[in-house]
A tleap script that builds the chain and sets N, CA, C and O, in Angstrom:
source leaprc.protein.ff14SB
mol = sequence {
  NMET ALA ARG ASP GLY LEU LEU ILE GLY GLN
  VAL ALA ALA GLN SER GLY VAL SER ARG LYS
  ALA LEU ARG LEU TYR GLU ALA GLU GLY ILE
  LEU PRO PRO SER ARG ARG THR THR ALA GLY
  TYR ARG LEU TYR GLY GLY ASP THR LEU ALA
  ILE LEU THR PHE VAL THR ARG ALA ARG ARG
  LEU GLY PHE ARG LEU ASP GLU ILE LYS ASP
  VAL VAL GLN MET ARG ARG SER GLY ARG CYS
  PRO CYS PRO HIE VAL LEU GLU LEU VAL ARG
  ASP LYS VAL ALA GLU LEU ASP ARG THR LEU
  ALA ASP LEU THR GLU LEU ARG ARG GLY LEU
  ARG ASP LEU LEU LYS SER SER ARG ARG SER
  ARG ARG GLY SER ALA ALA VAL CYS HIE HIE
  ILE GLU ARG PRO THR LEU VAL LYS GLY ARG
  CARG
}
set mol.1.N position { 25.086 -29.433 9.023 }
set mol.1.CA position { 25.527 -28.639 7.913 }
set mol.1.C position { 25.665 -27.259 8.352 }
set mol.1.O position { 24.730 -26.653 8.875 }
set mol.2.N position { 26.788 -26.761 8.153 }
set mol.2.CA position { 27.176 -25.302 8.494 }
set mol.2.C position { 26.631 -24.408 7.319 }
set mol.2.O position { 26.796 -24.674 6.128 }
set mol.3.N position { 25.996 -23.374 7.782 }
set mol.3.CA position { 25.547 -22.460 6.703 }
set mol.3.C position { 25.638 -21.052 7.249 }
set mol.3.O position { 25.596 -20.796 8.452 }
set mol.4.N position { 25.757 -20.217 6.350 }
set mol.4.CA position { 25.886 -18.750 6.669 }
set mol.4.C position { 24.672 -18.045 6.187 }
set mol.4.O position { 24.639 -17.653 5.021 }
set mol.5.N position { 23.692 -17.857 6.977 }
set mol.5.CA position { 22.481 -17.309 6.595 }
set mol.5.C position { 21.198 -17.888 7.209 }
set mol.5.O position { 21.267 -18.758 8.077 }
set mol.6.N position { 20.083 -17.431 6.784 }
set mol.6.CA position { 18.801 -17.883 7.394 }
set mol.6.C position { 17.945 -18.569 6.303 }
set mol.6.O position { 17.925 -18.135 5.152 }
set mol.7.N position { 17.259 -19.621 6.685 }
set mol.7.CA position { 16.444 -20.271 5.747 }
set mol.7.C position { 15.076 -19.460 5.651 }
set mol.7.O position { 14.792 -18.654 6.537 }
set mol.8.N position { 14.304 -19.662 4.657 }
set mol.8.CA position { 13.100 -18.872 4.425 }
set mol.8.C position { 12.153 -18.985 5.584 }
set mol.8.O position { 11.489 -18.006 5.927 }
set mol.9.N position { 12.064 -20.127 6.193 }
set mol.9.CA position { 11.175 -20.214 7.339 }
set mol.9.C position { 11.635 -19.390 8.548 }
set mol.9.O position { 10.833 -18.822 9.289 }
set mol.10.N position { 12.904 -19.353 8.703 }
set mol.10.CA position { 13.515 -18.532 9.819 }
set mol.10.C position { 13.230 -17.060 9.621 }
set mol.10.O position { 12.828 -16.317 10.516 }
set mol.11.N position { 13.463 -16.716 8.413 }
set mol.11.CA position { 13.238 -15.201 8.046 }
set mol.11.C position { 11.794 -14.952 8.227 }
set mol.11.O position { 11.465 -13.922 8.817 }
set mol.12.N position { 10.882 -15.776 7.790 }
set mol.12.CA position { 9.451 -15.520 7.866 }
set mol.12.C position { 9.139 -15.424 9.412 }
set mol.12.O position { 8.456 -14.495 9.843 }
set mol.13.N position { 9.632 -16.362 10.201 }
set mol.13.CA position { 9.261 -16.317 11.642 }
set mol.13.C position { 9.792 -15.042 12.309 }
set mol.13.O position { 9.122 -14.429 13.141 }
set mol.14.N position { 11.029 -14.657 11.914 }
set mol.14.CA position { 11.654 -13.543 12.636 }
set mol.14.C position { 11.101 -12.160 12.192 }
set mol.14.O position { 11.047 -11.202 12.963 }
set mol.15.N position { 10.701 -12.123 10.916 }
set mol.15.CA position { 10.201 -10.812 10.363 }
set mol.15.C position { 8.708 -10.648 10.413 }
set mol.15.O position { 8.230 -9.514 10.405 }
set mol.16.N position { 7.903 -11.773 10.466 }
set mol.16.CA position { 6.545 -11.641 10.371 }
set mol.16.C position { 5.999 -11.532 8.958 }
set mol.16.O position { 4.821 -11.245 8.742 }
set mol.17.N position { 6.847 -11.759 8.047 }
set mol.17.CA position { 6.583 -11.693 6.537 }
set mol.17.C position { 6.397 -13.178 6.048 }
set mol.17.O position { 7.191 -14.064 6.360 }
set mol.18.N position { 5.373 -13.368 5.318 }
set mol.18.CA position { 5.011 -14.751 4.845 }
set mol.18.C position { 6.160 -15.216 3.885 }
set mol.18.O position { 6.910 -14.424 3.314 }
set mol.19.N position { 6.218 -16.452 3.775 }
set mol.19.CA position { 7.151 -17.068 2.767 }
set mol.19.C position { 6.811 -16.618 1.299 }
set mol.19.O position { 7.676 -16.366 0.460 }
set mol.20.N position { 5.564 -16.551 1.098 }
set mol.20.CA position { 5.085 -16.123 -0.301 }
set mol.20.C position { 5.514 -14.678 -0.605 }
set mol.20.O position { 5.943 -14.345 -1.710 }
set mol.21.N position { 5.371 -13.825 0.451 }
set mol.21.CA position { 5.836 -12.449 0.301 }
set mol.21.C position { 7.410 -12.348 0.096 }
set mol.21.O position { 7.921 -11.526 -0.664 }
set mol.22.N position { 8.058 -13.184 0.783 }
set mol.22.CA position { 9.545 -13.253 0.651 }
set mol.22.C position { 9.965 -13.579 -0.738 }
set mol.22.O position { 10.856 -12.967 -1.327 }
set mol.23.N position { 9.239 -14.635 -1.272 }
set mol.23.CA position { 9.582 -15.026 -2.656 }
set mol.23.C position { 9.214 -13.921 -3.565 }
set mol.23.O position { 9.976 -13.647 -4.492 }
set mol.24.N position { 8.072 -13.233 -3.382 }
set mol.24.CA position { 7.695 -12.059 -4.238 }
set mol.24.C position { 8.767 -10.944 -4.205 }
set mol.24.O position { 9.205 -10.437 -5.238 }
set mol.25.N position { 9.142 -10.611 -3.035 }
set mol.25.CA position { 10.125 -9.418 -2.815 }
set mol.25.C position { 11.497 -9.849 -3.449 }
set mol.25.O position { 12.212 -8.978 -3.944 }
set mol.26.N position { 11.869 -11.112 -3.449 }
set mol.26.CA position { 13.077 -11.475 -4.118 }
set mol.26.C position { 12.846 -11.431 -5.603 }
set mol.26.O position { 13.687 -10.887 -6.318 }
set mol.27.N position { 11.711 -11.994 -6.138 }
set mol.27.CA position { 11.461 -11.910 -7.591 }
set mol.27.C position { 11.344 -10.464 -8.095 }
set mol.27.O position { 11.716 -10.192 -9.237 }
set mol.28.N position { 10.839 -9.533 -7.278 }
set mol.28.CA position { 10.669 -8.172 -7.642 }
set mol.28.C position { 11.935 -7.350 -7.554 }
set mol.28.O position { 11.970 -6.214 -8.027 }
set mol.29.N position { 12.996 -7.915 -6.942 }
set mol.29.CA position { 14.306 -7.287 -6.785 }
set mol.29.C position { 14.401 -6.423 -5.532 }
set mol.29.O position { 15.352 -5.648 -5.428 }
set mol.30.N position { 13.466 -6.506 -4.563 }
set mol.30.CA position { 13.516 -5.764 -3.369 }
set mol.30.C position { 14.521 -6.453 -2.445 }
set mol.30.O position { 15.309 -5.789 -1.771 }
set mol.31.N position { 14.490 -7.715 -2.419 }
set mol.31.CA position { 15.489 -8.541 -1.696 }
set mol.31.C position { 16.501 -9.000 -2.729 }
set mol.31.O position { 16.125 -9.291 -3.864 }
set mol.32.N position { 17.782 -9.074 -2.364 }
set mol.32.CA position { 18.741 -9.550 -3.333 }
set mol.32.C position { 18.510 -11.122 -3.520 }
set mol.32.O position { 18.025 -11.772 -2.593 }
set mol.33.N position { 18.831 -11.669 -4.621 }
set mol.33.CA position { 18.700 -13.034 -4.907 }
set mol.33.C position { 19.344 -13.844 -3.772 }
set mol.33.O position { 20.478 -13.596 -3.362 }
set mol.34.N position { 18.556 -14.838 -3.276 }
set mol.34.CA position { 19.068 -15.683 -2.147 }
set mol.34.C position { 20.101 -16.694 -2.762 }
set mol.34.O position { 20.091 -17.078 -3.931 }
set mol.35.N position { 20.943 -17.044 -1.846 }
set mol.35.CA position { 21.860 -18.181 -2.205 }
set mol.35.C position { 20.990 -19.402 -1.974 }
set mol.35.O position { 19.893 -19.305 -1.424 }
set mol.36.N position { 21.504 -20.575 -2.409 }
set mol.36.CA position { 20.846 -21.841 -2.186 }
set mol.36.C position { 21.747 -22.771 -1.454 }
set mol.36.O position { 22.963 -22.769 -1.640 }
set mol.37.N position { 21.125 -23.590 -0.596 }
set mol.37.CA position { 21.832 -24.697 0.040 }
set mol.37.C position { 22.020 -25.820 -1.011 }
set mol.37.O position { 21.449 -25.791 -2.102 }
set mol.38.N position { 22.824 -26.774 -0.631 }
set mol.38.CA position { 23.072 -27.904 -1.592 }
set mol.38.C position { 21.839 -28.627 -1.909 }
set mol.38.O position { 21.717 -29.249 -2.965 }
set mol.39.N position { 20.838 -28.554 -0.936 }
set mol.39.CA position { 19.458 -29.196 -1.173 }
set mol.39.C position { 18.533 -28.253 -1.870 }
set mol.39.O position { 17.376 -28.606 -2.096 }
set mol.40.N position { 18.970 -27.075 -2.224 }
set mol.40.CA position { 18.133 -26.122 -3.043 }
set mol.40.C position { 17.258 -25.193 -2.159 }
set mol.40.O position { 16.387 -24.506 -2.690 }
set mol.41.N position { 17.465 -25.161 -0.875 }
set mol.41.CA position { 16.636 -24.299 -0.028 }
set mol.41.C position { 17.235 -22.906 -0.091 }
set mol.41.O position { 18.458 -22.774 -0.149 }
set mol.42.N position { 16.399 -21.842 -0.079 }
set mol.42.CA position { 16.822 -20.422 -0.091 }
set mol.42.C position { 17.526 -20.133 1.210 }
set mol.42.O position { 17.104 -20.585 2.274 }
set mol.43.N position { 18.614 -19.368 1.117 }
set mol.43.CA position { 19.432 -18.920 2.134 }
set mol.43.C position { 19.680 -17.462 2.105 }
set mol.43.O position { 20.323 -16.949 1.189 }
set mol.44.N position { 19.191 -16.795 3.071 }
set mol.44.CA position { 19.183 -15.289 3.087 }
set mol.44.C position { 20.243 -14.657 3.918 }
set mol.44.O position { 20.560 -15.141 5.005 }
set mol.45.N position { 20.787 -13.606 3.440 }
set mol.45.CA position { 21.825 -12.994 4.177 }
set mol.45.C position { 21.432 -12.217 5.369 }
set mol.45.O position { 20.239 -12.078 5.639 }
set mol.46.N position { 22.409 -11.676 6.133 }
set mol.46.CA position { 22.140 -10.989 7.329 }
set mol.46.C position { 21.489 -9.763 7.223 }
set mol.46.O position { 20.927 -9.330 8.229 }
set mol.47.N position { 21.458 -9.052 6.068 }
set mol.47.CA position { 20.820 -7.798 5.922 }
set mol.47.C position { 19.311 -7.879 5.616 }
set mol.47.O position { 18.596 -6.878 5.595 }
set mol.48.N position { 18.861 -9.156 5.375 }
set mol.48.CA position { 17.536 -9.398 4.910 }
set mol.48.C position { 16.462 -8.908 5.919 }
set mol.48.O position { 15.442 -8.330 5.544 }
set mol.49.N position { 16.745 -9.169 7.210 }
set mol.49.CA position { 15.818 -8.804 8.224 }
set mol.49.C position { 15.692 -7.204 8.325 }
set mol.49.O position { 14.608 -6.671 8.560 }
set mol.50.N position { 16.775 -6.541 8.147 }
set mol.50.CA position { 16.789 -5.080 8.173 }
set mol.50.C position { 16.005 -4.508 7.022 }
set mol.50.O position { 15.267 -3.539 7.199 }
set mol.51.N position { 16.150 -5.095 5.822 }
set mol.51.CA position { 15.462 -4.679 4.611 }
set mol.51.C position { 13.982 -4.956 4.850 }
set mol.51.O position { 13.146 -4.113 4.524 }
set mol.52.N position { 13.623 -6.157 5.432 }
set mol.52.CA position { 12.267 -6.463 5.603 }
set mol.52.C position { 11.533 -5.442 6.619 }
set mol.52.O position { 10.363 -5.086 6.477 }
set mol.53.N position { 12.328 -5.051 7.592 }
set mol.53.CA position { 11.775 -3.985 8.551 }
set mol.53.C position { 11.366 -2.814 7.751 }
set mol.53.O position { 10.245 -2.315 7.851 }
set mol.54.N position { 12.327 -2.359 6.918 }
set mol.54.CA position { 12.053 -1.175 6.103 }
set mol.54.C position { 10.834 -1.301 5.310 }
set mol.54.O position { 9.959 -0.434 5.313 }
set mol.55.N position { 10.767 -2.531 4.536 }
set mol.55.CA position { 9.650 -2.813 3.695 }
set mol.55.C position { 8.328 -2.839 4.430 }
set mol.55.O position { 7.342 -2.269 3.961 }
set mol.56.N position { 8.298 -3.479 5.553 }
set mol.56.CA position { 7.014 -3.458 6.372 }
set mol.56.C position { 6.613 -2.114 6.794 }
set mol.56.O position { 5.422 -1.803 6.766 }
set mol.57.N position { 7.572 -1.241 7.208 }
set mol.57.CA position { 7.155 0.058 7.617 }
set mol.57.C position { 6.761 0.946 6.511 }
set mol.57.O position { 5.861 1.775 6.648 }
set mol.58.N position { 7.442 0.779 5.382 }
set mol.58.CA position { 7.104 1.600 4.095 }
set mol.58.C position { 5.680 1.091 3.640 }
set mol.58.O position { 4.871 1.922 3.227 }
set mol.59.N position { 5.363 -0.183 3.698 }
set mol.59.CA position { 4.045 -0.665 3.232 }
set mol.59.C position { 2.969 -0.072 4.139 }
set mol.59.O position { 1.903 0.316 3.661 }
set mol.60.N position { 3.232 -0.001 5.405 }
set mol.60.CA position { 2.198 0.641 6.408 }
set mol.60.C position { 2.046 2.106 6.064 }
set mol.60.O position { 0.968 2.657 6.289 }
set mol.61.N position { 3.027 2.751 5.547 }
set mol.61.CA position { 2.930 4.124 5.216 }
set mol.61.C position { 2.316 4.347 3.823 }
set mol.61.O position { 2.157 5.490 3.397 }
set mol.62.N position { 1.978 3.287 3.132 }
set mol.62.CA position { 1.282 3.363 1.792 }
set mol.62.C position { 2.161 3.380 0.649 }
set mol.62.O position { 1.699 3.747 -0.431 }
set mol.63.N position { 3.403 3.018 0.748 }
set mol.63.CA position { 4.330 2.888 -0.269 }
set mol.63.C position { 4.006 1.622 -1.134 }
set mol.63.O position { 3.780 0.556 -0.561 }
set mol.64.N position { 3.980 1.710 -2.431 }
set mol.64.CA position { 3.805 0.654 -3.374 }
set mol.64.C position { 5.138 -0.144 -3.463 }
set mol.64.O position { 6.212 0.355 -3.127 }
set mol.65.N position { 5.011 -1.387 -3.925 }
set mol.65.CA position { 6.149 -2.271 -4.106 }
set mol.65.C position { 7.214 -1.623 -5.032 }
set mol.65.O position { 8.408 -1.664 -4.734 }
set mol.66.N position { 6.771 -1.042 -6.130 }
set mol.66.CA position { 7.709 -0.498 -7.050 }
set mol.66.C position { 8.327 0.734 -6.483 }
set mol.66.O position { 9.474 0.999 -6.843 }
set mol.67.N position { 7.695 1.548 -5.614 }
set mol.67.CA position { 8.451 2.601 -4.974 }
set mol.67.C position { 9.456 2.119 -3.933 }
set mol.67.O position { 10.537 2.693 -3.805 }
set mol.68.N position { 9.101 1.042 -3.168 }
set mol.68.CA position { 10.019 0.402 -2.257 }
set mol.68.C position { 11.251 -0.181 -2.995 }
set mol.68.O position { 12.389 -0.041 -2.546 }
set mol.69.N position { 10.994 -0.803 -4.081 }
set mol.69.CA position { 12.064 -1.348 -4.934 }
set mol.69.C position { 13.084 -0.218 -5.272 }
set mol.69.O position { 14.296 -0.329 -5.086 }
set mol.70.N position { 12.476 0.863 -5.780 }
set mol.70.CA position { 13.413 1.998 -6.268 }
set mol.70.C position { 14.253 2.550 -5.047 }
set mol.70.O position { 15.445 2.829 -5.180 }
set mol.71.N position { 13.651 2.677 -3.988 }
set mol.71.CA position { 14.394 3.174 -2.785 }
set mol.71.C position { 15.519 2.154 -2.275 }
set mol.71.O position { 16.626 2.545 -1.908 }
set mol.72.N position { 15.141 0.846 -2.288 }
set mol.72.CA position { 16.107 -0.038 -1.923 }
set mol.72.C position { 17.171 -0.132 -2.889 }
set mol.72.O position { 18.327 -0.240 -2.481 }
set mol.73.N position { 16.891 -0.100 -4.258 }
set mol.73.CA position { 17.971 -0.043 -5.258 }
set mol.73.C position { 18.811 1.103 -5.153 }
set mol.73.O position { 20.025 1.007 -5.333 }
set mol.74.N position { 18.222 2.241 -4.859 }
set mol.74.CA position { 19.128 3.481 -4.685 }
set mol.74.C position { 20.185 3.272 -3.537 }
set mol.74.O position { 21.359 3.616 -3.676 }
set mol.75.N position { 19.704 2.700 -2.422 }
set mol.75.CA position { 20.569 2.357 -1.240 }
set mol.75.C position { 21.651 1.387 -1.709 }
set mol.75.O position { 22.827 1.581 -1.402 }
set mol.76.N position { 21.274 0.365 -2.436 }
set mol.76.CA position { 22.189 -0.704 -2.853 }
set mol.76.C position { 23.234 -0.118 -3.753 }
set mol.76.O position { 24.370 -0.591 -3.721 }
set mol.77.N position { 22.926 0.919 -4.587 }
set mol.77.CA position { 23.817 1.457 -5.547 }
set mol.77.C position { 24.739 2.511 -4.843 }
set mol.77.O position { 25.590 3.113 -5.498 }
set mol.78.N position { 24.565 2.725 -3.534 }
set mol.78.CA position { 25.413 3.648 -2.839 }
set mol.78.C position { 24.840 5.032 -2.633 }
set mol.78.O position { 25.397 5.830 -1.880 }
set mol.79.N position { 23.685 5.338 -3.321 }
set mol.79.CA position { 23.088 6.597 -3.191 }
set mol.79.C position { 22.212 6.702 -2.021 }
set mol.79.O position { 21.650 5.701 -1.575 }
set mol.80.N position { 22.058 7.935 -1.469 }
set mol.80.CA position { 21.171 8.165 -0.431 }
set mol.80.C position { 19.709 8.317 -0.945 }
set mol.80.O position { 19.421 9.203 -1.749 }
set mol.81.N position { 18.794 7.434 -0.463 }
set mol.81.CA position { 17.459 7.646 -1.067 }
set mol.81.C position { 16.557 8.522 -0.353 }
set mol.81.O position { 15.395 8.657 -0.736 }
set mol.82.N position { 17.039 9.160 0.718 }
set mol.82.CA position { 16.203 9.947 1.590 }
set mol.82.C position { 15.514 11.144 0.883 }
set mol.82.O position { 14.342 11.383 1.173 }
set mol.83.N position { 16.167 11.914 -0.030 }
set mol.83.CA position { 15.484 13.003 -0.660 }
set mol.83.C position { 14.381 12.433 -1.598 }
set mol.83.O position { 13.347 13.083 -1.751 }
set mol.84.N position { 14.549 11.321 -2.191 }
set mol.84.CA position { 13.601 10.667 -3.110 }
set mol.84.C position { 12.365 10.247 -2.221 }
set mol.84.O position { 11.217 10.479 -2.600 }
set mol.85.N position { 12.641 9.627 -1.037 }
set mol.85.CA position { 11.631 9.220 -0.142 }
set mol.85.C position { 10.788 10.450 0.329 }
set mol.85.O position { 9.563 10.345 0.390 }
set mol.86.N position { 11.371 11.525 0.638 }
set mol.86.CA position { 10.604 12.746 1.049 }
set mol.86.C position { 9.671 13.222 -0.098 }
set mol.86.O position { 8.570 13.719 0.140 }
set mol.87.N position { 10.158 13.048 -1.347 }
set mol.87.CA position { 9.317 13.492 -2.451 }
set mol.87.C position { 8.154 12.608 -2.574 }
set mol.87.O position { 7.043 13.058 -2.857 }
set mol.88.N position { 8.387 11.305 -2.361 }
set mol.88.CA position { 7.283 10.395 -2.386 }
set mol.88.C position { 6.280 10.572 -1.301 }
set mol.88.O position { 5.090 10.319 -1.490 }
set mol.89.N position { 6.786 11.041 -0.070 }
set mol.89.CA position { 5.926 11.272 1.001 }
set mol.89.C position { 5.095 12.549 0.716 }
set mol.89.O position { 3.915 12.595 1.062 }
set mol.90.N position { 5.658 13.515 0.133 }
set mol.90.CA position { 4.959 14.794 -0.271 }
set mol.90.C position { 3.802 14.439 -1.266 }
set mol.90.O position { 2.667 14.898 -1.146 }
set mol.91.N position { 4.184 13.596 -2.240 }
set mol.91.CA position { 3.122 13.142 -3.100 }
set mol.91.C position { 1.949 12.382 -2.506 }
set mol.91.O position { 0.792 12.575 -2.878 }
set mol.92.N position { 2.315 11.462 -1.518 }
set mol.92.CA position { 1.256 10.690 -0.809 }
set mol.92.C position { 0.413 11.606 0.058 }
set mol.92.O position { -0.801 11.423 0.150 }
set mol.93.N position { 1.032 12.582 0.691 }
set mol.93.CA position { 0.205 13.559 1.478 }
set mol.93.C position { -0.732 14.271 0.611 }
set mol.93.O position { -1.902 14.413 0.968 }
set mol.94.N position { -0.271 14.764 -0.592 }
set mol.94.CA position { -1.162 15.481 -1.534 }
set mol.94.C position { -2.243 14.573 -2.000 }
set mol.94.O position { -3.379 15.029 -2.134 }
set mol.95.N position { -1.981 13.300 -2.263 }
set mol.95.CA position { -3.016 12.357 -2.700 }
set mol.95.C position { -3.958 12.091 -1.582 }
set mol.95.O position { -5.161 12.047 -1.840 }
set mol.96.N position { -3.527 11.906 -0.334 }
set mol.96.CA position { -4.386 11.788 0.736 }
set mol.96.C position { -5.334 12.956 0.925 }
set mol.96.O position { -6.521 12.785 1.204 }
set mol.97.N position { -4.778 14.150 0.767 }
set mol.97.CA position { -5.588 15.407 0.914 }
set mol.97.C position { -6.786 15.330 -0.111 }
set mol.97.O position { -7.957 15.529 0.212 }
set mol.98.N position { -6.383 15.038 -1.309 }
set mol.98.CA position { -7.443 14.914 -2.402 }
set mol.98.C position { -8.494 13.856 -2.051 }
set mol.98.O position { -9.688 14.099 -2.223 }
set mol.99.N position { -8.084 12.737 -1.582 }
set mol.99.CA position { -8.945 11.650 -1.236 }
set mol.99.C position { -9.824 12.101 -0.058 }
set mol.99.O position { -11.045 11.958 -0.123 }
set mol.100.N position { -9.270 12.606 0.941 }
set mol.100.CA position { -10.083 13.272 2.027 }
set mol.100.C position { -11.101 14.253 1.664 }
set mol.100.O position { -12.224 14.272 2.166 }
set mol.101.N position { -10.652 15.120 0.722 }
set mol.101.CA position { -11.695 16.064 0.258 }
set mol.101.C position { -12.825 15.366 -0.513 }
set mol.101.O position { -13.999 15.700 -0.355 }
set mol.102.N position { -12.457 14.420 -1.324 }
set mol.102.CA position { -13.525 13.663 -2.040 }
set mol.102.C position { -14.448 12.972 -1.095 }
set mol.102.O position { -15.669 12.998 -1.252 }
set mol.103.N position { -13.829 12.323 -0.063 }
set mol.103.CA position { -14.631 11.563 0.881 }
set mol.103.C position { -15.552 12.464 1.715 }
set mol.103.O position { -16.664 12.097 2.093 }
set mol.104.N position { -15.002 13.710 1.989 }
set mol.104.CA position { -15.799 14.699 2.776 }
set mol.104.C position { -17.043 15.129 1.923 }
set mol.104.O position { -18.133 15.309 2.467 }
set mol.105.N position { -16.858 15.288 0.590 }
set mol.105.CA position { -17.888 15.652 -0.256 }
set mol.105.C position { -18.864 14.529 -0.344 }
set mol.105.O position { -20.070 14.771 -0.294 }
set mol.106.N position { -18.392 13.263 -0.477 }
set mol.106.CA position { -19.267 12.172 -0.541 }
set mol.106.C position { -20.104 11.988 0.711 }
set mol.106.O position { -21.289 11.669 0.611 }
set mol.107.N position { -19.517 12.181 1.900 }
set mol.107.CA position { -20.285 12.101 3.144 }
set mol.107.C position { -21.305 13.230 3.199 }
set mol.107.O position { -22.410 12.977 3.678 }
set mol.108.N position { -21.023 14.489 2.737 }
set mol.108.CA position { -21.961 15.512 2.764 }
set mol.108.C position { -23.142 15.117 1.871 }
set mol.108.O position { -24.296 15.314 2.252 }
set mol.109.N position { -22.862 14.562 0.685 }
set mol.109.CA position { -23.989 14.123 -0.224 }
set mol.109.C position { -24.833 13.001 0.395 }
set mol.109.O position { -26.048 12.964 0.205 }
set mol.110.N position { -24.236 12.153 1.083 }
set mol.110.CA position { -25.028 11.069 1.695 }
set mol.110.C position { -25.774 11.571 2.940 }
set mol.110.O position { -26.855 11.066 3.243 }
set mol.111.N position { -25.264 12.479 3.613 }
set mol.111.CA position { -26.016 13.047 4.738 }
set mol.111.C position { -27.173 13.871 4.192 }
set mol.111.O position { -28.287 13.828 4.712 }
set mol.112.N position { -26.887 14.625 3.130 }
set mol.112.CA position { -27.986 15.429 2.492 }
set mol.112.C position { -29.099 14.459 1.989 }
set mol.112.O position { -30.280 14.765 2.153 }
set mol.113.N position { -28.770 13.392 1.430 }
set mol.113.CA position { -29.772 12.399 0.936 }
set mol.113.C position { -30.591 11.888 2.190 }
set mol.113.O position { -31.815 11.784 2.111 }
set mol.114.N position { -29.971 11.603 3.235 }
set mol.114.CA position { -30.697 11.153 4.493 }
set mol.114.C position { -31.676 12.276 4.989 }
set mol.114.O position { -32.838 12.044 5.321 }
set mol.115.N position { -31.144 13.401 5.003 }
set mol.115.CA position { -32.047 14.510 5.542 }
set mol.115.C position { -33.232 14.752 4.659 }
set mol.115.O position { -34.377 14.898 5.087 }
set mol.116.N position { -32.861 14.785 3.320 }
set mol.116.CA position { -34.053 15.013 2.420 }
set mol.116.C position { -34.914 13.839 2.196 }
set mol.116.O position { -36.035 14.027 1.725 }
set mol.117.N position { -34.535 12.707 2.466 }
set mol.117.CA position { -35.441 11.530 2.356 }
set mol.117.C position { -36.543 11.567 3.301 }
set mol.117.O position { -37.593 10.990 3.019 }
set mol.118.N position { -36.402 12.193 4.401 }
set mol.118.CA position { -37.504 12.255 5.376 }
set mol.118.C position { -38.685 13.083 4.792 }
set mol.118.O position { -39.842 12.757 5.059 }
set mol.119.N position { -38.419 14.101 4.036 }
set mol.119.CA position { -39.483 14.957 3.550 }
set mol.119.C position { -39.774 14.695 2.035 }
set mol.119.O position { -40.613 15.362 1.428 }
set mol.120.N position { -39.061 13.715 1.461 }
set mol.120.CA position { -39.243 13.341 0.074 }
set mol.120.C position { -40.450 12.568 -0.161 }
set mol.120.O position { -40.878 11.729 0.632 }
set mol.121.N position { -41.003 12.880 -1.298 }
set mol.121.CA position { -42.158 12.045 -1.739 }
set mol.121.C position { -41.701 11.151 -2.851 }
set mol.121.O position { -40.728 11.446 -3.546 }
set mol.122.N position { -42.377 10.100 -3.013 }
set mol.122.CA position { -42.050 9.122 -4.073 }
set mol.122.C position { -42.353 9.815 -5.413 }
set mol.122.O position { -43.404 10.422 -5.618 }
set mol.123.N position { -41.470 9.697 -6.212 }
set mol.123.CA position { -41.679 10.252 -7.570 }
set mol.123.C position { -41.455 9.148 -8.657 }
set mol.123.O position { -41.280 7.966 -8.358 }
set mol.124.N position { -41.472 9.576 -9.819 }
set mol.124.CA position { -41.178 8.477 -10.799 }
set mol.124.C position { -39.719 8.315 -10.888 }
set mol.124.O position { -38.994 9.306 -10.974 }
set mol.125.N position { -39.263 7.152 -10.873 }
set mol.125.CA position { -37.829 6.817 -10.949 }
set mol.125.C position { -37.674 5.504 -11.600 }
set mol.125.O position { -38.531 4.626 -11.499 }
set mol.126.N position { -36.556 5.367 -12.281 }
set mol.126.CA position { -36.214 4.068 -12.919 }
set mol.126.C position { -35.950 2.991 -11.887 }
set mol.126.O position { -36.342 1.838 -12.069 }
set mol.127.N position { -35.301 3.356 -10.829 }
set mol.127.CA position { -34.945 2.418 -9.712 }
set mol.127.C position { -35.379 2.919 -8.419 }
set mol.127.O position { -36.216 2.302 -7.759 }
set mol.128.N position { -34.816 4.086 -7.994 }
set mol.128.CA position { -35.034 4.584 -6.540 }
set mol.128.C position { -34.979 6.102 -6.661 }
set mol.128.O position { -33.984 6.689 -7.087 }
set mol.129.N position { -36.082 6.702 -6.271 }
set mol.129.CA position { -36.248 8.149 -6.337 }
set mol.129.C position { -35.297 8.914 -5.384 }
set mol.129.O position { -34.990 10.085 -5.607 }
set mol.130.N position { -34.858 8.251 -4.361 }
set mol.130.CA position { -33.924 8.901 -3.448 }
set mol.130.C position { -32.582 9.191 -4.177 }
set mol.130.O position { -32.022 10.279 -4.043 }
set mol.131.N position { -32.119 8.274 -4.887 }
set mol.131.CA position { -30.818 8.521 -5.580 }
set mol.131.C position { -31.066 9.292 -7.001 }
set mol.131.O position { -30.164 9.984 -7.476 }
set mol.132.N position { -32.126 9.167 -7.556 }
set mol.132.CA position { -32.311 9.785 -8.848 }
set mol.132.C position { -32.737 11.230 -8.830 }
set mol.132.O position { -32.809 11.880 -9.873 }
set mol.133.N position { -33.030 11.755 -7.600 }
set mol.133.CA position { -33.527 13.176 -7.484 }
set mol.133.C position { -32.533 14.115 -8.109 }
set mol.133.O position { -31.340 13.996 -7.828 }
set mol.134.N position { -32.947 15.022 -8.923 }
set mol.134.CA position { -31.968 15.966 -9.535 }
set mol.134.C position { -31.202 16.748 -8.503 }
set mol.134.O position { -30.103 17.190 -8.840 }
set mol.135.N position { -31.625 16.961 -7.349 }
set mol.135.CA position { -30.980 17.805 -6.291 }
set mol.135.C position { -29.689 17.054 -5.788 }
set mol.135.O position { -28.865 17.681 -5.121 }
set mol.136.N position { -29.510 15.819 -6.070 }
set mol.136.CA position { -28.375 15.071 -5.570 }
set mol.136.C position { -27.237 15.050 -6.703 }
set mol.136.O position { -26.146 14.525 -6.478 }
set mol.137.N position { -27.511 15.577 -7.784 }
set mol.137.CA position { -26.513 15.596 -8.836 }
set mol.137.C position { -25.409 16.622 -8.386 }
set mol.137.O position { -25.677 17.752 -7.978 }
set mol.138.N position { -24.232 16.148 -8.496 }
set mol.138.CA position { -23.108 17.033 -8.050 }
set mol.138.C position { -23.016 18.324 -8.826 }
set mol.138.O position { -23.029 18.385 -10.056 }
set mol.139.N position { -22.922 19.336 -8.014 }
set mol.139.CA position { -22.859 20.704 -8.597 }
set mol.139.C position { -24.255 21.415 -8.561 }
set mol.139.O position { -24.350 22.625 -8.765 }
set mol.140.N position { -25.321 20.626 -8.296 }
set mol.140.CA position { -26.690 21.236 -8.154 }
set mol.140.C position { -27.118 21.109 -6.752 }
set mol.140.O position { -26.867 20.094 -6.102 }
set mol.141.N position { -27.798 22.177 -6.241 }
set mol.141.CA position { -28.275 21.963 -4.845 }
set mol.141.C position { -29.647 22.726 -4.824 }
set mol.141.O position { -30.324 22.750 -3.796 }
savepdb mol mol.pdb
quit
């Protein structure tokens, strides 16, 4: 049987993306609808592997599927998605900065708990005096 395209197993093997993910990407509109063979097997076009390379890299950079879908659809409609991608990247950097600041504060609090636990006496506590000490409440030191 002559066919123009790749079967789902071939796409999965060449891209490293699972068959389940391929079906999800198609259902979400990230991949265009696949054609079907006469036997009903999915048949993917030649641009599928390039799109999957983009999707894989974008996922590694923290892009959500809805963001990836928007970018791919912009490209499909003939618009350049790059300015939009840069805005998403700016937002992700700002979000990471906030997360890192929160994690740094959390680490400081945990280290303070460890330091003070050495000289701490048992007090009355509902569960554990190490955690319930008023000095550990955020904003108080």
